[in-house]
N, C-alpha and C positions, 0 to 999 in steps of 0.2 A: 276859650279853651280849644276851639276848633283849629285855630292856627297852631297851637302847641301840639295837638295830635298830628297835624299834617307834617310839621317839622320833625316830630319824633319818628314818624313813619319813614320820612325821607332819609333821616339819619340811619335808621335800621337797614334800609335798603342799600345805602352807600356802604355801610359796614359789611354787609353780606357780599357785596361786589368786591370790596377790598380783600376780604378773607379768601375769596376764590381766585384772586389775581395771581399770576405767576410770581410776582415780586414779593408777595406776602406769604405765599404757601411755602412749605418745606422745600429745600433745594431738591430738584429732580436730577436724576443721573443723565447727564447730557454728554455728548461726544466733545472732546476737546477740539476747538477750532482756532484758527489764526486770526488775531485781531488786526485787521488791515482795513484799508479804504473799502475793499470789496465786501467786508462784513459790517461796515458802519462806522469805522473809526480809523484814525492814523496813530493813535496813542497820545495825541495832543489835541489842542483845539482845532476845529475845522473852520474853513473860510465861511464867513457869514452865518456862523452857528448861533442859534437863538436858544436852544435847549441845552440840558445837561449833556455832558459827554456820554457816549454809549458805555453802559456798564460792563466791566470785565470781571466783577466779583459779585457774590450773592448779596453782600452788604450794600454795594453800590446800586444793585437792582432794587433792593428794599427802599433805599433812600429816594430813588427815582419814583417809586410807587407812592411813597409818603408825600413827596413833593406834589404829585398830581392830586392826591387825595386832599391835602390841605388846600390846594388851589380851588378844588371843587367846593369844599365846605365854605371857604371864604366867598366864592362867587354866589353860592346859594344864599348866604347871609346878606351879602350886598344887595342882591336882587330883591329878597324878601323885605329887608328894612327900607330900602329906598323906594320899592314898589308901594308899600303901605304908606310911606310918607308922601310921595307924590300923588297917590290916589286920594289921600285925605285932603291934601292942599287943593287939588283941582275939583273934587266932588263936593267939598264942604266949604267952598270959599264964600265970602260974604256977598259977592256980586250976584250970586244966583239965589240969594235969599236965606242962606243958612245962618243960624245964630250959634254963638259959642256954647258948648255944653257946660252945665253947672254942677256936674257930679264931682264929689271930692275924692273918692277912692274907689277902687274895684279890686276885690279879693281875687277874682279870677285872673285879672291882668298881673297882679303882684305875683301870684303863683306861677303863671306862665313865664314871665321874664326872669324868674329865678330857676325854675326847673329846666327850661329849654337850654339856656346857656350852660348849665351844669352838665346836661347830657352831651352837648356838643364838645365841651372840654374833655370829658371822659372819653368820648369817641375818638378824639384826636390824640389824647395822651397815651392810651393803651398801646396802639401799634407803634407809636414813636418810642415808648419806653422799652418795648421788646427789642427794637432795633438798636437803641443806644446801649442796652445791656449786652447785646451781641457784639457790638463794636468794642466794648471794653474787656471782653473775655479773651485774654491773650494766653490762656493755659494750653498745654499740650501742643506747643508749636514744633514743627519739624525742623525749622532753622531759625536762629536768633541772630539778628544783625544790629549792631550799634551804629546809629547815624549821628555824627557830631557836626553841628553847624558852626561855622567860623566865617569871619569876614574875609572873602566872600566865596566860600567853597564848602563842600561836604567831605567829611572823612568817614570811612566805613570800616568796621571791624566785624568779621564773622565770628560770633562768640560760641555758638552751639550748632550741632548738626553737621551734615556734610559740608565741607569747606571751612571748618573751624580753623582759625589761625590766619586766614586771609585778611589782609589789611591794605587799604589804598586810599588815596585822596582823589576826589572827583572835581575837576575844574571845568569851567566853561571852555568849549573848544571853538566857538565861533571866532573867526579871525578878526583881529582888531581893525583891519581894513574895512570890514563890513559895518563896524560900529562907529568908527571915526574917533579922532582924538578930541579932548575937551575943547569945545568952541570951533571945531573943524568938521566938515562934512565927511561922510564915508567915501572911500575911494574904490570900493568894490561892491558889486551887486549883492544883495542879501540872499542867502541860501534858503532852501525849503524849511529847515529847522532853525532859523535864525533865533539866537538866544535860548534855544531849547535843546542844545547838544553838548555833550561832555566828552572828555578824553577817556574816562574810565566809568563804564556803566555798571550799575548794580545788576548782577545776574542771579536769577533764582529759578527753580524748577516749577513747572505748571502743576496745578492741583495739589500744592503743598502749602501748609499753613506757615506763613512767614511772620515772625514777630520782629517789629522794629522798635528798638530802644533808643530814645532821643535824648540828647543833651547838647550843650553848647559851650564854647570856650570864652565868649566875649559878651554878646548881647542876645536877646531873644530872637530865634529863628523859628521856622515852622516847616515841617516835612509834609508835603502835600502831593498826592497823585489823584486827580479827580476821577479817573476811570476806575480806581480801586475804592473810591469812597473813603479815602484816608486823608486826614489833616491832623497833625499832632505838633504842638509847640515843642521847641527844643530850648530849654531854659538853663542858663549857667548855674551850676551848683545843684541842679535837680535832675532826676531821671524819670522820664515819662515813657509810656509804651503804647503801641497800637499794633494792628496786624492786618494782613490781607491774604487772600487765597485766590489767585487768578485762575479763572476757568479757561483762559485763552493764552496761547503763545503769542509773542509779538513784543513790540517796543512801546513802552508807556512813558509819557512825559509829564512833568509837573515843575513846580517852582517853589522857592521859599515863599511862604505866604504871610510872613510877618515883616513889616518895614524894619529893616536892620541896618540902614545906613546908605552911604553914597552908591555902592555897587549892588544894592538889593536886587536889581533886575538881572544881575549877571551871575546868579547861582542856581541854575536849573537842576532838576532831579530827573534822571533817566533810569528806568528799570527795564531790563530785558528778560522776558519770561521765555524759557526754553524747555525742551523735553528733558526727561531724566537722563538719557544718554548724553545729550549735549551738555547738560549741567555737569555731569561727572567729568567729561572731557575738559570743560572750562576750568574746573577745580584743579585738575592735574596740571594743566598748562599754567595756571596762575601760581600754583605753588612752586613749579619749576622756575618761573620767572623770579619769584621772591627769593628762592634759594640762590639763584645766580647773582642777585643784587645784594645778597647778604655778604658784604665784603669782610674780610678778615680785619678786625680793628687794629691788629698789630702790624698790618702792612704799612710800609712807609711810601707815601705817594710823592711823585714829583710835583712841583708847583704848576707845571703846564697841565698835568692830568687833573689836578684839583680845579684849576681855572676853567678847563673845558667842561668838566662835570658841573661845576658851580654855576656856569652861565645857564645851563639847562634848568637847574633847580631854581635859579633866580627868576627866569622867564615864566616858569610854571606856577610859582608860589608867591613871589615878592613884587614882580613888576606891576601888578594891578594897583598897588598902593604907592610904591616908591618910584614907579615909572621906569621905563627901560633905560633912560639916561641918568637914573639915580637922583633926579632933582626933587622927587616927592611931589606933593600937592600943597602949595602955600596955604597955611592956615588949617590944614587937615592932616597931612601925613608928612613925617619928617624926611628931609633929604638925606641920602647916604653919601652923596658926593660932598666931600669936605666935612663929614660928620665927625664930631669929637669922639663918639663911641667907636666908629670904624677906625679912626686914626689913633685911638688910644690903646690901652693894654688889651691883648686879645682875650684875656680871661673875662673882662667886662662884657665884650661882645658875645662870647659864648653864653654867659649868664642870661643876657637879654634874649638870645635865640631860644634857650631852653625854657625860660620862666616868664618871658614877656616883660613889658615895661609900661608904666604910665607916668609921664613927666609932668603933665599939666600944661605944657606949652602947646601941645597939639591935642585936639578933642578926640581923635581916634586912638584907642589904646593898642599898643603893640602886643599881639597874643603870643603865647609860648608855642614853640614848634617841636615839642618832644616827639610828635608822631613821625617826624622825619628820621631817617637812618643816621647813624653816626657819620658815615662818609658823606651823606648829603649835607649835613650841617657844617662839617669841616670844609667841604668844597665851596658852599655858598659864602661862607665867611672869608675864605681865601680869595674868592672871586671879587667880593666887594672891597677887600683891602688892597687889591691890585688893579683896580679899575678906576676910570674917570681921573680925578685929580688926587686921589688918595695915595699917600706914600707913608704908611706907618713903619715904625722900626721893626715890629713883629708882623711880618707879611704872610706867614703861612701857618695853617692849623692842620694837624693830623687827626684822623678819626680816634686814635687812642686818647687824645686830649678830651674829646667829647665824652668818651666812655668814663674817664676819670671824673669829669664834671657832673655826670648824672648821679654819681654815688653820694 
């Protein structure tokens, strides 16, 4: 029973230390700082980093404290159990004259190894439960953003709060020359944020509760920013949610954390946290850009205009699977060069772009692209029907035709 009392005292002392630690205490009013290398982080993993990323939110700070607490408990148990075991082996070995004990049972030992583990489990579960409950409380959010995972990029829609109505797709922006073609080495030196940079960052204000609603269009993805203490699966047909409240401005980087296919490593997540004034300016700029891109669906485009626009849309959204030369990836992604769909009736290709397709011939499913604008879809279809060796009878699609197909 002495061992039980000592372990209980140690548990109580550790509990008291945890309760007084900054990560477990109620959030204190601290001045907003910039999360940079000068303050302990770059927003992503650090070179030769062995510990968790520096916390930028209260939840991440609590997770870090819990991590250290659990490690201390495990270390104490390890030392106690193996210490007693090795002491018994060495002190009571047969070679120094000891004989095996003949007792059958011990009530004190039975009570000790029942009560002590129970107290340890309770001591570990209580603080962990509080943090988990806090992680799941997405109520009273200042801004709600839907993050849609797709092979292999993220789509974002600002649903509530300042910025409502903003929508964009976020693609990996690391040049392909740094990655290299399949089976070929890279032809350009890797940048500082290799595979962790995007063309469209998620922008949010500092010290505001941001709710992230996750879903997916094809397979399971996961939205993860380690510095925020956030990781939430994005599952097709389901809606999940999580939240964060960054206490620092800066750029924070993460990745899809669920193995989602061939290009899994190429769908990073980048969140830029800015001041309230900077966020308002970004919202105004973004809405102005969206208004400029909202083309009149009744406008009749020339084939050259559609092909020029379509090439940009194809490079940003389609080339990762179908390749820049339209050849696809044998056994995985269908080629568009010489494709029966591309060279067939344009209505069939419009249907595939809007609703997706699963032929069974290729393991990778073609997702629907309804999130693209009418002019984007018309342009990319026109581009593919007039490129490579394709020569269909119907070689041009206007935005009005996409509008009609959506109905």
